[in-house]
Structure formats: structure tokens, C-alpha cells
C-alpha positions in Angstrom: 140.9 81.5 209.9 140.9 84.9 211.6 138.0 87.5 211.5 139.7 89.4 208.7 139.6 86.3 206.5 135.8 86.0 207.0 135.3 89.3 205.3 137.2 88.2 202.2 135.3 86.6 199.3 136.3 83.4 197.6 137.5 83.8 194.0 134.6 83.2 191.7 135.3 80.2 189.4 133.6 78.6 186.4 133.7 74.9 187.2 132.2 72.5 184.7 130.1 69.5 185.8 131.7 66.3 187.3 134.3 68.0 189.4 134.3 67.3 193.2 135.9 70.2 195.1 138.0 68.9 198.0 138.7 72.4 199.3 138.8 76.0 198.1 140.5 78.8 200.0 141.5 80.7 196.9 140.4 84.2 197.9 139.6 87.1 195.6 142.6 89.0 196.6 146.0 89.6 195.0 149.2 88.4 196.6 150.3 91.6 198.1 152.7 91.7 201.0 149.9 92.8 203.4 147.6 90.0 202.2 150.3 87.4 202.5 151.2 88.6 206.0 147.5 88.5 206.9 147.5 84.8 206.3 145.5 84.7 203.1 148.2 82.6 201.4 148.9 80.1 204.1 147.9 76.5 204.1 149.9 75.8 200.9 147.1 74.2 198.9 144.5 76.8 198.1 142.2 74.7 195.8 141.9 71.0 195.0 139.4 69.2 192.8 139.0 65.7 191.4 137.1 64.5 188.3 136.6 60.8 188.6 135.3 60.4 185.1 138.4 62.0 183.6 140.7 60.6 186.4 142.2 64.0 187.0 143.2 65.8 190.1 143.9 69.6 190.0 145.7 71.4 192.8 146.5 75.1 193.2 149.0 76.0 195.9 150.8 79.1 197.1 154.5 78.1 197.5 156.4 78.6 199.6 153.5 78.9 202.0 153.1 82.4 203.5 156.1 83.7 201.6 155.9 87.2 200.1 158.2 86.0 197.3 156.1 82.9 196.5 154.0 82.0 193.5 150.8 80.2 192.6 151.6 76.7 191.5 149.0 74.7 189.6 149.4 71.1 188.7 147.3 68.4 187.1 147.7 64.7 187.9 146.2 61.9 185.8 145.6 58.4 187.3 145.9 55.8 184.6 143.5 52.9 184.7 144.8 49.7 186.4 145.0 46.9 183.8 144.4 43.2 184.0 146.7 40.6 182.5 145.1 41.1 179.1 145.6 44.9 179.2 141.9 45.7 179.8 140.9 48.4 182.3 139.9 47.2 185.8 136.8 49.4 186.3 135.8 48.1 189.7 138.8 49.6 191.6 138.4 52.8 193.4 140.2 55.8 191.9 143.6 56.4 193.5 146.3 58.9 192.7 149.1 57.0 194.4 150.6 56.0 190.9 149.4 59.1 189.1 151.6 61.2 186.7 151.8 64.9 186.5 150.5 65.9 183.1 150.4 69.7 183.4 152.1 72.4 185.6 151.8 76.2 185.6 153.4 78.8 187.8 152.5 82.5 188.1 152.4 85.2 190.7 149.3 86.8 189.1 145.9 85.9 190.5 144.0 86.6 187.2 146.5 84.3 185.3 146.1 81.5 187.8 142.3 81.7 187.7 142.3 81.7 183.8 144.6 78.7 183.8 142.6 76.9 186.4 139.3 77.4 184.5 141.0 76.2 181.3 142.4 73.1 183.1 139.0 72.2 184.5 137.7 71.9 181.0 140.2 69.1 180.5 142.7 68.2 177.8 142.3 65.0 175.8 146.1 64.7 175.5 146.3 64.0 179.2 143.9 61.0 179.2 144.2 57.4 178.1 141.6 56.6 175.5 142.0 52.9 175.2 
């Protein structure tokens, strides 16, 4: 991170309880050519969070990385419960997203739209989650 990036504030986000933030480099700046060339849209993934209770992973990326023609790309993955031979949940296994499925995707170039979608996704959607 260069000295210019230290002066830039992170994007304020409303994050409900139970989310563990892996990383956040989603800055409170728009994807202008100057900001992209300054490196504020590098590193591909800008934000990642996991909710163990909901078994959801949320990621926001800028793709292609450092590309002035890129877009924000948000996706949500759900990790289904592993099941025993009787079809019951195996609750003692650690959460893994190796066999997860993408349950939601969203693409935009607009920072305000991606923030709105991210905050909505962090609330969760019961349609994405197994209930049995």
C-alpha cells in the first residue's frame, strides 16, 4: 500500500452480527481512471466475509484487477452441510467452502450500487440456505 492509499478512508459498511471479516480494502472512492491507476482497485478481492452460522461466504472483487474498464463483482457462496448415511447434518465438521455453490452474483461499476448490494447480501436470504 503506498502513502496515497493511507489517506483514503475505507468505505463505511453496515455489517450485521455474526460476520467474520477476512479482509476489507473497499475504499470510499469511485473507480475513476486516476483511482484505478493509483492502485486502489488492485488485489482483485476487495472484501471478504464469512458467516459460519448461515454457512455463507461473501466476496467483492474488482475484475479484471487494476483495469480501468473493470467492474465490481460480488458473489455469495453457500456451503451445504455434510450429511451422514441417514441424511442428518454432520455438525462437528469444520466449515469448508470447497464444495460450496454460488447462490448469488451481482456486477456493477458503481460504488454506491455495490455497497447497497453488499449490505443487502450481508442480511442474508433464506432462499440460499438449507433448512432441513
